[in-house]
C-alpha positions as CSV (number, residue, x, y, z in Angstrom):
1,X,-7.7,24.3,98.9
2,X,-8.2,27.4,96.8
3,X,-11.7,28.3,95.5
4,X,-10.6,27.3,92.0
5,X,-9.4,23.9,93.2
6,X,-12.8,23.5,95.0
7,X,-14.6,24.2,91.7
8,X,-12.8,21.5,89.8
9,X,-12.7,17.8,89.8
10,X,-10.4,15.4,88.0
11,X,-12.9,14.9,85.2
12,X,-12.1,18.4,83.8
13,X,-8.4,18.9,84.5
14,X,-5.8,16.9,86.4
15,X,-4.3,18.7,89.4
16,X,-0.9,19.3,87.7
17,X,-2.4,21.0,84.7
18,X,-4.7,23.1,86.9
19,X,-1.7,24.1,89.0
20,X,0.4,25.0,86.0
21,X,-2.4,27.1,84.4
22,X,-3.0,29.0,87.7
23,X,0.7,29.7,88.1
24,X,1.2,30.8,84.4
25,X,-2.0,33.0,84.6
26,X,-0.4,34.8,87.6
27,X,2.8,35.4,85.7
28,X,1.6,37.0,82.5
29,X,0.2,40.5,81.9
30,X,-2.8,39.3,79.8
31,X,-4.2,36.0,81.1
32,X,-7.0,36.3,78.5
33,X,-4.4,35.0,76.0
34,X,-4.6,31.6,77.7
35,X,-8.3,31.0,77.1
36,X,-7.9,28.6,74.2
37,X,-5.0,26.8,75.9
38,X,-7.1,26.1,79.0
39,X,-10.2,25.2,77.0
40,X,-8.2,22.8,74.8
41,X,-6.7,21.2,77.9
42,X,-10.2,20.7,79.4
43,X,-11.4,19.3,76.1
44,X,-8.5,17.0,75.7
45,X,-9.0,15.6,79.3
46,X,-12.8,15.5,79.3
47,X,-13.7,15.1,75.6
48,X,-15.6,18.4,75.3
49,X,-16.1,21.6,77.3
50,X,-19.2,21.6,79.5
51,X,-20.4,24.8,81.3
52,X,-18.3,23.8,84.3
53,X,-15.2,24.0,82.0
54,X,-16.1,27.5,81.0
55,X,-16.6,28.5,84.6
56,X,-13.3,26.8,85.6
57,X,-11.4,28.6,82.8
58,X,-12.9,31.9,83.9
59,X,-11.9,31.3,87.5
60,X,-8.3,30.3,86.5
61,X,-7.9,33.4,84.4
62,X,-9.8,36.0,86.4
63,X,-12.4,36.5,83.8
64,X,-16.2,36.2,83.6
65,X,-17.7,33.0,82.3
66,X,-19.3,35.2,79.5
67,X,-15.8,36.4,78.4
68,X,-14.7,32.8,78.1
69,X,-18.0,31.6,76.4
70,X,-17.6,34.3,73.7
71,X,-14.2,32.7,72.7
72,X,-15.4,29.1,73.2
73,X,-18.4,29.5,70.9
74,X,-16.4,31.4,68.3
75,X,-13.9,28.6,67.6
76,X,-15.3,25.5,65.8
77,X,-12.6,23.3,67.3
78,X,-13.9,23.8,70.8
79,X,-16.8,21.5,71.4
80,X,-19.5,22.8,73.8
81,X,-21.4,19.5,73.6
82,X,-20.4,15.8,73.6
83,X,-18.8,14.6,70.4
84,X,-17.5,11.3,69.1
85,X,-14.1,9.9,69.8
86,X,-13.1,11.0,66.3
87,X,-14.3,14.4,65.1
88,X,-14.0,14.6,61.3
89,X,-13.7,18.2,60.2
90,X,-14.5,18.5,56.5
91,X,-13.1,21.6,54.9
92,X,-15.8,23.5,53.1
93,X,-13.6,26.2,51.6
94,X,-13.9,27.1,47.9
95,X,-10.7,25.3,47.1
96,X,-11.9,22.0,48.6
97,X,-15.4,22.3,47.1
98,X,-14.0,22.9,43.6
99,X,-11.9,19.8,44.0
100,X,-14.6,17.4,45.1
101,X,-15.5,18.1,48.7
102,X,-19.2,17.8,48.0
103,X,-18.7,14.2,46.8
104,X,-16.6,13.5,49.9
105,X,-19.3,15.0,52.1
106,X,-22.0,12.9,50.6
107,X,-19.8,9.8,50.9
108,X,-18.9,10.5,54.6
109,X,-22.6,11.0,55.4
110,X,-23.7,7.8,53.7
111,X,-20.8,5.7,55.1
112,X,-21.3,7.0,58.7
113,X,-25.1,7.2,58.4
114,X,-25.1,10.7,59.9
115,X,-25.6,14.3,58.8
116,X,-23.2,17.2,59.6
117,X,-23.4,18.0,63.4
118,X,-24.3,14.4,64.3
119,X,-22.5,11.6,66.0
120,X,-22.6,7.9,65.0
121,X,-24.7,5.6,67.2
122,X,-21.5,3.9,68.4
123,X,-20.1,7.2,69.6
124,X,-17.0,6.9,67.4
125,X,-17.5,9.7,64.8
126,X,-18.9,13.2,64.7
127,X,-19.0,14.9,61.3
128,X,-18.5,18.7,61.2
129,X,-18.0,21.2,58.5
130,X,-15.0,23.5,58.9
131,X,-14.7,26.9,57.3
132,X,-11.1,26.4,56.2
133,X,-8.5,24.0,57.3
134,X,-5.7,25.8,55.5
135,X,-4.5,22.8,53.6
136,X,-5.5,23.8,50.0
137,X,-2.5,21.8,48.6
138,X,-4.2,18.5,49.6
139,X,-7.8,19.5,48.8
140,X,-10.3,18.1,49.3
141,X,-9.3,17.4,52.9
142,X,-10.4,16.6,56.4
143,X,-8.8,16.9,59.8
144,X,-9.1,14.3,62.5
145,X,-7.3,14.7,65.8
146,X,-5.1,17.6,64.5
147,X,-4.0,15.4,61.5
148,X,-4.8,16.4,57.9
149,X,-5.9,13.8,55.3
150,X,-6.1,14.5,51.6
151,X,-6.4,14.8,48.7
152,X,-9.4,12.5,49.4
153,X,-11.4,10.2,47.2
154,X,-14.3,8.0,48.3
155,X,-11.8,5.1,48.5
156,X,-9.4,7.0,50.7
157,X,-12.3,8.0,52.9
158,X,-13.1,4.3,53.3
159,X,-9.5,3.5,54.2
160,X,-9.4,6.4,56.8
161,X,-12.7,5.3,58.4
162,X,-11.5,1.7,58.6
163,X,-8.3,2.7,60.2
164,X,-10.1,5.0,62.7
165,X,-12.6,2.2,63.6
166,X,-9.6,-0.1,64.2
167,X,-8.0,2.5,66.5
168,X,-11.3,3.0,68.2
169,X,-11.7,-0.7,69.0
170,X,-8.2,-1.0,70.4
């Protein structure tokens, strides 16, 4: 077993993904380019990226944990602490705000009974602001599980939350 394999357990990455990342990192000139890919795989498998995930990524890519942490903390779609099953990213760009995102934000906070950065008591939802989702044509918008929803109204928010709750109970 390699030192990298000794550092990991199945809770961060499965063995096949680990093996593929190690192989690919050895084949490319700049393994640093894989930081986001490895972090997203860990997050997908584990739900978020703990310190062990940063250390594992660094070991796979031949980097220091600090080099990985700099990238992990820069991107708001990499979660460095536990989040709900459904992370709702509300776009807070000028376009979304001029089209009613402030009303949508207030409605989400009231409906979920949480503030930005918090997770619901049942662990289903985390509400986060996002600098720009790049979907101005459907403003105001949110992103959940890489899927965009908009243009939103309070009624459409209620429908989305109900659908996610149903998916979360399945």
